[in-house]
N, C-alpha and C positions, 0 to 999 in steps of 0.2 A: 278721582285721586290718581289714577294711572296717567291720565292726560297731564296733570300738574307735574307729576314726577318726570314725565317725558319732556315737558317744556323746560324743566330745570336742567335735565341732563344735556340737552342740546347746546346751550351756551357754555356749559362746563367743558364739553368735548371740544368746542371751538377754541376755548381758552387754552386747553391742553395742547391742541395742535399748533396754535400760534406760538405758545411758549417753547414747544419742542423745536419749531422752525428757528426761532430766535437763538435758542441755545446752540443749535447746529451751526448757524452762521458764525456765532461767537467762537465756537471750537475751531471751525475752519480758518477763520482769520487769525486766531491765536497760533494754530499750527503753522500757517503760512509765514507768520512773523518769525516763529522759531526756526523754520527751515531756512528763511533768508539769513537769520543771524548765524545759524550753523554753517550755511554755505560761505558766508563771509569769513568765518573763522577758518573754514577749510581752505579757502583761497589764500588767506594770509599765511596759514601754517604751511601750505604747499609751497608758497613763494619762499618762505624761510628755509624749508627743507631743500629746495632746489639750489638756493645760494650756499647752503651748507655743503651740498654736493660739490659745488664749484670750489669752495674753499678746501675741500678734502682731496681734490684731484691734484695729481702731479701736473706740472706745466707742460705745454705741448712740446717744447724743445727737448724735454727729458724722455719722450715716448717714442716708440717705433710706429711704423705706419699702421699696423693692425690696431694698436691701441688708440691712435688718433682717429681712425675711421669709426671706432666704437663710440668715441666721445662725440663725434659729429652727428651720429645717429641719435644718441641720447639728447643732444642739444635740441634737435628738432622735436623730440618727444616731450621735453620738460619745459621748454621756454617758447613764449609767443615770439613772433617775428621781431617785434620792437625791442626785445631784450637781447637778442642773439649777438649783436655786434659787441655790446658791452661784455657779455660773457666771454666771447672769443678773445677780446683784448685783454681781459683779466687773466685768461688762461695762457697768455703770452708773457706775463710778468716774469722778470728775471732773465729773459732771453738775452744772450750776449750780444753786444753791439759790434757790428763790422760794417764799415763804410763801403758802399759799392758792391754789395754782396750778391746781386742778381745779374744774370747775363742770359746768353742764348744757348749755352752749352756747346757752342761751336763758333767758328769765325773769330771776330776780334775779342769777344768776351765769353770765355768758356765757363764762367760761373753758372750755377743752376738757374733755370728759368723760374723755378719755385722752390722755396726752402723755408724751414721753420727752425733750423738749428742756430742761426744767427740772423741779425736784421739791422737795418739802419732806419731812419725816420720814415723815408718814402716806402721802403720795402715793408715796413710795419703796416702802413696804410694799405698797400696793394694786396699783400698776402692775407690780411684779415678780410678784405672784401672778397677775395677769391674763395676763402673758406665759407664766408657768409652765403655765397650763392651755390655751394657745392655740397653733395652728400658724402663725398669721399675725396681722398687726396688726388686721385686720378682726374676727377672733374676739376679740382682746384688748379692743378697744373695747366689744364686745358683753358681754364678761365683766364689765366694770366695773359694769354694771347690776345684777348679782347680788352683787358684792363691796361696793358702796358705798351701797346703798339697801335700805330695809326690804322693798320689793317691786320687782322689775324691771319692773313695769307702771306705776310712778309715779315717773318720773325728774324729781324736783323738788328744790329746795333744802330745802324743809320735810321731805321724805321721806329725805333723805340721812342716813347714819350718821355724825354729826359727832364722836362720842366713842368712843375706842378700846375701853374696857371694854364699852360698850353694843354696839359692833360685834362683839366677841368672843363676846358672849352671844347675838347675833341672827343673825349670818351663819353659814351651814353650812360655810364655808371656814376658820373660825378656831375654836379652842377653848382656853380657859384651862386650864393644867395646873399652876398654881402650887402648890396644896395637894397634888397628886399627887407633886410633886418633893420637897417639903420636909416634908410632914405637917401636920395641923391644928394641932398644938401649937406650931408655929414660924411661924405667920402672925399678923399684926396685922390686926384687922378695925375699920374705921371706917365710920360711917354717912355717906352723902353724897347730896345731891340734885343730880344732873346738871342743868346749865343753870338753876339756881334764880334767882329774882329777887334781885339783889344790893342792897346798901344804897342804891345810887344809883337803884333802881327799874328797872334794866335787866337784861337777861340777857346771858350771855357770847355766845350765838348768838341772833340776833334771829328766833326762831321760837317759837310758842306751844306749847312742849313742855318737859317736865321729867320726870325719872325718879328716884325714891328707891331706893337700893340700898345694899348693903354692899360696900365695897371691901376686898379681902383681899390683902395684900402681904407680901413677905419683908423684914424689917428688916435693917439693915446688919450686925448682929452675927452673922447666920446666912449672910451671903454669903461663903462660903469656897471653897477649891479643891475640896474634897470635894463641895460642893453643885453647883458648875459642872460637875464631871466626871460627874454623874448625868444631865446634860441630853442630849437627842438631838443628833445632829451638826448639825442645822439647826433653829433655833428662833427664834421671835419674842420680843423682850424689850422691856418698857416700864418706864419709871422714874417713881417716885412722890415727890411732895413733899406732905406732909400739909397745908401751908398752902393748897395749891391748892383743897382741898375748900371753903374759905370762899367761893370765887367760883363754885363749881359745876363745877370742872374735875377730871378724873380722873387723867390722866397728863400728865407734862411733856414726854416725848420717847419715841421708840420706834425700833427698828431690828432687824437680824438678827444672831444670834450663831451662828457656824459653828465646828465642830471644838473646841468648849468653850473658845475663847479669842479668835477673830477677830470683832471687832464692826464691821459695815458699816452706815453710817447717813448720812442727809443732814444735814450739820452747818450750822447757822445761823452758827456762829463761823467755820468754814473757808469758808463760802459755797459748798459743793460736797459731793458724795458722797465719803466717805473711808473708809479701812479702818484700824483701830487695834486693838492688843491691848486686850482688855476691861479688864484690871486697870489699865493705864495710863490708860484713859479714866475709869473709875469712881472711882478713888482718886487724888487729885491732890496735888501739892506734896511737900515733904520729910516732912511729917507724915501723908501718905496720907489726907487729908480726903476723905470721900465727897461726891460731887456731889449726891446725892439722899438721901431717907430710906429707900428700899427699891426693890424690883423686883417685877415680875410676869412670868410666862413664858406664852407661848401657842404652840400648835402650828399648823402650816399643813396643812390637810386637802386 
């Protein structure tokens, strides 16, 4: 009788052990799923909280240097690298527009080397990239020497990168990606002499420098939603008018395009930094007339 009872208890024990093992696995998997779901909620919530933080901040042009340095530190703590440029550009909204606001602080142009109180379209690009690579304003000012000049050892008006396309070809922090995005067969190429001597015997920029090059841009017929959707989430965009080549100019305007639709730029018309849907900016009026003849794209390194 004892042997029979023992033989019955052994299978029961095995069944109990197996059942316990299966139940443990189910509990672990259930908990893992809940943790993943919870983590997803936390990430989503954290992102929302971070952008609420951005919305609640004063804009950079309203702040002193200590406050700006604090924001730059928090920016690195709260946002991944891919988000920071968009955050910085957003924190510049409302900045007053002033054409030609950057200089060398001495020599021919005594305007500041770096500033956030006013901006124009190119200064908006440069100063945001300087901030992107810097932990404080002192580093950002130093960074401008590499962003805006052919060599950071010669900070002079003559050595400044005055033209956007020349800057994108020269500076290691910018790279033209126009052909990569659309393909060679969909770009228009025109020959241009940057800063050439005009019919009035003067140059656009009063320096003894010119550069012959081929300007490649995407014409309006290829500017479609499919094209814009191919772009990185953060990209530089510059606008071309063919007639500008006659005076030795390469681009008419530039800014940032985020999330394949949001265009942030320093507007001479609005007289401040603004954000607008790209399509609403580029195609105007009831007949959707394009503002320019085409575009180029450049990545921020």
